[in-house]
C-alpha positions in Angstrom: 0.0 -0.1 -0.1 1.3 3.3 -0.9 1.6 5.9 1.7 -0.4 9.1 1.6 -0.9 11.5 -0.5 -0.6 8.8 -3.2 -4.0 7.3 -4.2 -5.0 4.5 -6.8 -8.2 4.7 -8.5 -9.0 1.3 -9.5 -12.2 0.5 -11.4 -12.2 4.3 -12.6 -12.6 5.4 -16.1 -10.8 8.6 -17.4 -13.8 9.7 -19.6 -12.1 12.9 -20.9 -8.9 15.0 -20.3 -9.0 19.0 -20.6 -5.3 20.3 -21.3 -6.6 23.9 -21.1 -7.8 23.5 -17.3 -5.4 20.6 -16.5 -8.4 18.4 -15.4 -9.3 14.9 -16.1 -12.8 13.8 -15.9 -13.4 10.4 -14.2 -16.4 8.0 -13.7 -16.3 5.1 -11.1 -19.5 3.1 -10.3 -21.7 5.6 -12.1 -20.4 8.5 -10.3 -18.5 11.3 -11.9 -15.6 13.3 -10.4 -12.7 15.8 -11.6 -9.1 15.7 -10.8 -6.8 18.5 -11.5 -3.2 17.9 -12.2 0.0 19.7 -13.1 1.8 16.7 -15.0 -0.2 14.1 -16.9 1.6 10.6 -18.0 -0.4 9.1 -20.5 1.2 5.3 -20.3 -1.3 3.8 -22.9 1.3 1.3 -24.2 4.1 1.6 -26.7 5.4 -0.1 -29.4 9.2 0.9 -28.6 10.3 2.2 -32.0 12.7 4.8 -31.1 14.3 7.4 -32.3 10.8 7.9 -34.1 9.1 8.7 -30.7 11.6 11.0 -29.6 11.9 14.6 -31.2 15.2 15.5 -32.9 17.5 13.9 -35.2 17.4 10.5 -33.3 20.9 10.9 -31.9 21.4 9.3 -28.6 22.4 12.5 -26.9 19.5 14.2 -28.2 17.2 11.5 -26.8 18.8 11.5 -23.4 18.5 15.4 -23.1 14.8 15.3 -24.0 14.1 12.4 -21.5 16.0 14.4 -18.9 13.9 17.7 -19.7 10.8 15.5 -19.2 11.8 14.0 -15.9 12.8 17.5 -14.5 9.3 18.8 -15.3 7.8 16.0 -13.6 10.2 16.6 -10.6 8.8 20.0 -10.1 5.1 19.4 -10.7 3.1 19.4 -7.4 0.6 16.6 -8.7 1.0 14.1 -11.5 -1.6 11.8 -12.9 -0.8 8.5 -14.4 -3.4 6.8 -16.7 -2.2 3.3 -17.5 -1.3 0.5 -15.3 0.9 -1.4 -17.8 4.8 -1.6 -17.7 5.5 2.1 -18.8 2.8 3.3 -16.3 4.4 1.3 -13.4 7.9 2.3 -14.4 6.7 6.1 -14.5 5.0 5.6 -11.0 8.3 4.1 -9.5 10.0 7.0 -10.9 8.2 9.6 -9.4 7.9 7.7 -6.1 11.4 8.4 -6.0 11.0 12.0 -5.2 9.5 12.7 -1.6 7.2 15.5 -2.5 4.6 13.2 -4.1 
């Protein structure tokens, strides 16, 4: 069990995402709610085909710089939502749990 303030919302569906207000609309057991976020990880699966998925010319250095930039943005966020519980979602969750402010 994860310590507070972590929360796992099982049997919950993200029905829509509003990036302009940084809000996720949820539904669980017929009840609707909203969740605000600063960072959002969409871990919906991947087919691991880099460098095509990473901006730039595909060099290793550019890929590392890009991913480090994403990690830094996540470190600074006060609230991050991870949608998806597959391998990528779990990996990102473990990465974020390394930082005590979450």
